[in-house]
PABASE-712261 format. One record per atom (N, C-alpha, C): residue in three letters; y, z, x. Coordinates in steps of 0.05 Angstrom, whole numbers, padded with zeros to 5 digits, always signed. Layout:
<atoms>
alaYZX...
</atoms>
This chain:
<atoms>
met+03580+02358+01156met+03590+02374+01181met+03579+02410+01181arg+03575+02425+01199arg+03561+02443+01192arg+03572+02466+01209val+03590+02484+01217val+03601+02517+01233val+03587+02532+01233arg+03587+02541+01249arg+03571+02573+01258arg+03592+02582+01270ile+03612+02619+01264ile+03620+02629+01286ile+03609+02660+01277phe+03597+02668+01308phe+03588+02688+01314phe+03605+02700+01328asp+03621+02736+01309asp+03636+02750+01340asp+03645+02775+01333arg+03610+02785+01332arg+03601+02810+01337arg+03587+02808+01364met+03610+02806+01382met+03597+02801+01407met+03591+02848+01420glu+03598+02857+01402glu+03586+02886+01420glu+03550+02887+01411glu+03546+02868+01400glu+03514+02852+01400glu+03505+02855+01422cys+03520+02843+01447cys+03508+02839+01460cys+03508+02851+01481thr+03476+02857+01481thr+03468+02884+01501thr+03437+02870+01510glu+03426+02881+01535glu+03411+02886+01545glu+03375+02876+01535glu+03376+02894+01506glu+03360+02904+01487glu+03360+02873+01471thr+03382+02865+01461thr+03388+02844+01449thr+03382+02814+01460val+03378+02809+01482val+03382+02785+01502val+03345+02797+01499gln+03334+02821+01510gln+03304+02822+01515gln+03290+02813+01477ala+03301+02811+01458ala+03297+02804+01442ala+03293+02780+01434met+03320+02773+01449met+03319+02740+01432met+03301+02721+01455leu+03294+02727+01474leu+03270+02714+01489leu+03250+02696+01486pro+03231+02716+01465pro+03209+02705+01447pro+03217+02682+01432met+03242+02683+01420met+03247+02660+01400met+03257+02634+01403val+03258+02629+01439val+03269+02606+01433val+03253+02584+01457ser+03257+02566+01469ser+03242+02548+01475ser+03236+02550+01495gln+03224+02549+01522gln+03217+02544+01550gln+03241+02544+01565gln+03258+02505+01556gln+03280+02502+01564gln+03295+02523+01568arg+03309+02526+01535arg+03323+02549+01537arg+03313+02575+01546arg+03301+02592+01549arg+03290+02615+01568arg+03302+02610+01597glu+03294+02591+01600glu+03307+02586+01634glu+03323+02578+01642gln+03336+02564+01620gln+03373+02560+01625gln+03380+02590+01627ala+03380+02612+01601ala+03388+02623+01597ala+03385+02650+01626leu+03349+02655+01637leu+03357+02673+01650leu+03378+02662+01676arg+03382+02630+01683arg+03386+02629+01706arg+03419+02639+01698tyr+03430+02653+01678tyr+03452+02662+01689tyr+03458+02696+01702arg+03476+02704+01717arg+03466+02731+01734arg+03476+02753+01716his+03503+02750+01687his+03509+02767+01679his+03496+02767+01647leu+03493+02787+01640leu+03480+02796+01611leu+03502+02773+01581phe+03531+02781+01601phe+03543+02761+01581phe+03536+02735+01579gly+03531+02721+01592gly+03524+02690+01594gly+03492+02682+01590arg+03479+02709+01598arg+03443+02703+01583arg+03451+02703+01550phe+03460+02727+01538phe+03469+02730+01512phe+03477+02702+01499cys+03506+02690+01508cys+03505+02669+01496cys+03491+02643+01492cys+03479+02640+01518cys+03455+02614+01525cys+03441+02620+01494leu+03426+02645+01485leu+03412+02648+01475leu+03418+02652+01442lys+03446+02666+01442lys+03452+02671+01410lys+03463+02641+01404ser+03472+02627+01415ser+03475+02600+01405ser+03460+02579+01398trp+03436+02581+01416trp+03410+02552+01407trp+03407+02565+01384leu+03393+02600+01385leu+03387+02605+01357leu+03412+02600+01333met+03441+02609+01327met+03453+02579+01318met+03440+02567+01306leu+03446+02546+01332leu+03441+02522+01335leu+03417+02518+01316ser+03395+02534+01322ser+03359+02521+01313ser+03366+02525+01283val+03379+02556+01277val+03379+02563+01245val+03391+02520+01230met+03419+02526+01239met+03430+02495+01228met+03414+02477+01228his+03394+02463+01244his+03383+02443+01248his+03353+02448+01248ile+03332+02450+01238ile+03308+02439+01232ile+03299+02420+01248gly+03277+02419+01268gly+03261+02403+01272gly+03265+02421+01308glu+03260+02391+01327glu+03257+02413+01349glu+03284+02397+01363met+03281+02417+01386met+03312+02422+01393met+03308+02416+01421glu+03297+02391+01441glu+03283+02397+01469glu+03319+02379+01470phe+03338+02387+01499phe+03368+02391+01504phe+03354+02362+01539leu+03359+02338+01531leu+03379+02329+01553leu+03404+02330+01560tyr+03415+02318+01581tyr+03442+02320+01585tyr+03458+02298+01599asn+03475+02288+01595asn+03491+02267+01595asn+03499+02260+01613glu+03514+02244+01635glu+03526+02239+01675glu+03547+02263+01664his+03565+02277+01643his+03586+02297+01653his+03570+02328+01647gly+03549+02317+01634gly+03533+02354+01638gly+03531+02360+01602lys+03539+02347+01602lys+03537+02359+01564lys+03513+02357+01544pro+03501+02371+01539pro+03476+02380+01523pro+03476+02353+01504tyr+03461+02346+01495tyr+03450+02319+01473tyr+03426+02327+01459met+03411+02318+01440met+03383+02320+01430met+03380+02282+01419glu+03359+02267+01431glu+03360+02246+01438glu+03353+02249+01405gly+03378+02216+01394gly+03362+02210+01370gly+03377+02219+01352gly+03401+02255+01356gly+03415+02264+01344gly+03409+02281+01326pro+03418+02302+01316pro+03448+02300+01308pro+03464+02315+01329phe+03481+02308+01320phe+03513+02314+01352phe+03527+02348+01342phe+03525+02358+01360phe+03534+02381+01363phe+03553+02393+01385ser+03558+02408+01394ser+03582+02425+01410ser+03577+02457+01392ile+03572+02473+01430ile+03571+02501+01433ile+03597+02507+01446ser+03614+02525+01430ser+03638+02541+01454ser+03635+02569+01451his+03644+02586+01474his+03634+02614+01464his+03666+02623+01500cys+03675+02653+01477cys+03685+02665+01501cys+03688+02691+01490lys+03708+02713+01506lys+03696+02735+01494lys+03691+02747+01471glu+03701+02750+01452glu+03706+02743+01418glu+03689+02731+01408ala+03672+02703+01417ala+03664+02697+01397ala+03641+02664+01406ile+03627+02668+01382ile+03615+02630+01404ile+03614+02620+01376ala+03624+02596+01383ala+03626+02565+01353ala+03602+02548+01379val+03583+02540+01343val+03568+02525+01345val+03581+02497+01322ala+03583+02474+01324ala+03582+02454+01307ala+03562+02425+01309leu+03549+02421+01278leu+03530+02401+01287leu+03545+02396+01265asp+03537+02351+01271asp+03543+02347+01252asp+03514+02315+01254asp+03531+02296+01233asp+03511+02267+01250asp+03535+02247+01265gln+03568+02254+01261gln+03583+02238+01284gln+03584+02254+01315pro+03593+02253+01335pro+03607+02258+01347pro+03619+02284+01339val+03614+02306+01355val+03635+02329+01337val+03643+02345+01362gly+03659+02359+01366gly+03668+02385+01387gly+03674+02403+01377ile+03672+02422+01394ile+03684+02453+01383ile+03696+02475+01406asp+03719+02482+01408asp+03721+02496+01424asp+03734+02526+01412val+03725+02555+01423val+03740+02571+01421val+03738+02588+01444glu+03778+02598+01438glu+03786+02621+01461glu+03798+02634+01447ser+03797+02660+01461ser+03810+02687+01459ser+03836+02688+01460ile+03858+02700+01450ile+03876+02712+01445ile+03875+02721+01477arg+03899+02708+01488arg+03902+02723+01522arg+03933+02713+01533arg+03940+02720+01548arg+03963+02705+01572arg+03962+02685+01580phe+03980+02677+01595phe+03976+02650+01601phe+03987+02649+01629asp+03981+02630+01642asp+04003+02628+01673asp+04012+02602+01658pro+04048+02610+01662pro+04057+02580+01660pro+04059+02559+01674glu+04040+02567+01706glu+04044+02544+01703glu+04012+02522+01689leu+03997+02532+01691leu+03979+02522+01675leu+03988+02507+01648val+04007+02521+01642val+04020+02502+01609val+04036+02473+01633thr+04045+02480+01649thr+04064+02460+01662thr+04036+02433+01669arg+04014+02438+01679arg+04000+02429+01690arg+03972+02418+01663thr+03978+02431+01649thr+03965+02420+01625thr+03971+02399+01597met+03998+02409+01599met+04022+02411+01569met+04039+02385+01581asn+04037+02363+01557asn+04061+02340+01558asn+04080+02365+01560asp+04098+02337+01565asp+04139+02350+01555asp+04148+02368+01521ser+04126+02350+01505ser+04127+02356+01479ser+04111+02378+01463glu+04093+02385+01495glu+04066+02401+01474glu+04089+02426+01496gln+04094+02419+01511gln+04109+02447+01526gln+04136+02463+01510thr+04142+02445+01504thr+04170+02448+01488thr+04163+02468+01461leu+04139+02465+01451leu+04127+02469+01425leu+04121+02500+01438ile+04102+02507+01459ile+04100+02529+01459ile+04122+02556+01473ala+04135+02534+01486ala+04165+02549+01484ala+04189+02563+01467ala+04184+02543+01441ala+04187+02549+01421ala+04180+02572+01402ser+04152+02571+01409ser+04141+02589+01391ser+04150+02611+01390glu+04143+02633+01370glu+04143+02663+01366glu+04126+02677+01381thr+04094+02666+01377thr+04075+02666+01394thr+04070+02654+01419pro+04077+02640+01437pro+04067+02624+01454pro+04042+02618+01471glu+04037+02652+01460glu+04005+02647+01461glu+03986+02629+01446arg+03992+02645+01431arg+03976+02633+01401arg+03982+02596+01398ala+04008+02590+01421ala+04017+02564+01411ala+03998+02551+01442phe+04001+02561+01465phe+03981+02559+01483phe+03952+02542+01481ile+03941+02572+01471ile+03914+02570+01454ile+03913+02548+01432arg+03923+02541+01404arg+03924+02536+01397arg+03920+02503+01409leu+03936+02483+01422leu+03939+02463+01444leu+03916+02458+01455trp+03903+02487+01462trp+03874+02483+01489trp+03860+02481+01469thr+03853+02499+01458thr+03830+02484+01440thr+03822+02462+01429gln+03843+02453+01421gln+03841+02423+01410gln+03838+02404+01428lys+03848+02409+01455lys+03846+02393+01474lys+03820+02386+01484glu+03800+02413+01475glu+03782+02420+01499glu+03763+02413+01469ala+03768+02412+01450ala+03741+02400+01426ala+03750+02366+01431val+03766+02354+01434val+03769+02319+01434val+03760+02309+01459leu+03748+02331+01483leu+03740+02329+01507leu+03707+02329+01500lys+03700+02347+01484lys+03672+02349+01479lys+03665+02336+01455ala+03678+02322+01440ala+03680+02308+01427ala+03670+02283+01438asp+03690+02275+01462asp+03681+02242+01470asp+03651+02250+01499gly+03656+02275+01494gly+03623+02277+01517gly+03636+02281+01546thr+03666+02275+01549thr+03663+02277+01584thr+03663+02308+01580gly+03685+02323+01576gly+03693+02344+01578gly+03723+02349+01598ile+03731+02370+01617ile+03752+02362+01627ile+03751+02359+01654ile+03760+02332+01665ile+03761+02318+01684ile+03787+02318+01694ser+03810+02320+01688ser+03830+02318+01708ser+03855+02339+01684phe+03876+02339+01707phe+03895+02353+01692phe+03920+02339+01676asp+03922+02303+01680asp+03927+02286+01669asp+03916+02278+01651gln+03888+02272+01648gln+03877+02278+01626gln+03879+02296+01599leu+03883+02324+01612leu+03891+02338+01590leu+03916+02334+01583arg+03937+02329+01602arg+03964+02317+01594arg+03970+02302+01567thr+03954+02294+01568thr+03940+02251+01544thr+03926+02256+01517val+03909+02276+01527val+03893+02279+01504val+03898+02281+01473leu+03916+02283+01472leu+03920+02285+01442leu+03952+02271+01430asp+03958+02248+01448asp+03973+02235+01447asp+03966+02218+01428his+03944+02203+01423his+03930+02186+01411his+03901+02190+01400pro+03914+02216+01377pro+03878+02221+01374pro+03865+02209+01350ser+03830+02210+01363ser+03814+02193+01343ser+03798+02213+01332tyr+03797+02229+01323tyr+03784+02244+01317tyr+03814+02265+01298thr+03798+02277+01279thr+03804+02294+01261thr+03807+02332+01269leu+03823+02342+01268leu+03821+02372+01288leu+03834+02383+01256asp+03807+02405+01261asp+03814+02429+01242asp+03812+02455+01263thr+03839+02463+01261thr+03836+02489+01273thr+03840+02525+01258his+03832+02532+01264his+03826+02562+01254his+03837+02580+01273glu+03851+02602+01261glu+03859+02622+01278glu+03860+02650+01259asn+03842+02676+01276asn+03852+02703+01268asn+03860+02710+01285glu+03861+02743+01294glu+03874+02753+01302glu+03862+02755+01340lys+03840+02756+01342lys+03822+02756+01362lys+03823+02723+01388tyr+03816+02713+01376tyr+03816+02682+01380tyr+03816+02663+01356ile+03823+02633+01374ile+03824+02609+01357ile+03807+02593+01366tyr+03795+02578+01330tyr+03774+02555+01351tyr+03787+02530+01322thr+03783+02504+01345thr+03785+02478+01331thr+03761+02456+01339ile+03757+02446+01311ile+03730+02422+01310ile+03752+02402+01308ala+03735+02382+01334ala+03737+02358+01331ala+03728+02341+01314tyr+03727+02318+01301tyr+03699+02313+01276tyr+03718+02279+01272val+03697+02252+01268val+03709+02234+01257val+03720+02233+01233
</atoms>
């Protein structure tokens, strides 16, 4: 498995986006230009370039019934971004990655998305924001590896009950990311 993290988000400028546009496929260029905001265009282009460095070969994306992009015949990949970083994972088995900025959270969101034991863990933590983000990235990474993404709050509450993936969580001062893999 290969993972790349890009966290120099100050490079998100119109000049950088314009410089990246000729470096990507027509499909990715059109997708990037559909974003209304500079940040979305930047993340779309930068993540594709990160993936292209990791995978040599044609990268024409198809989309499953849940909207998850994939490449016909593999490899498996996952992309995520937040205001602090872009994360890309590539493997020959299903893989999911999620990166989230450390931030305050809505206690109601904890109630809707976390089961009782997870809520207790968050409440008991010296840093509940980090505990919440850690669990959130784990849940979302698993759902990305499954190819479904978030479907319901019930699904979110139970997704970690019987994990079928190995979870590898990394933290720094600004963000947390988790990789889910076989």
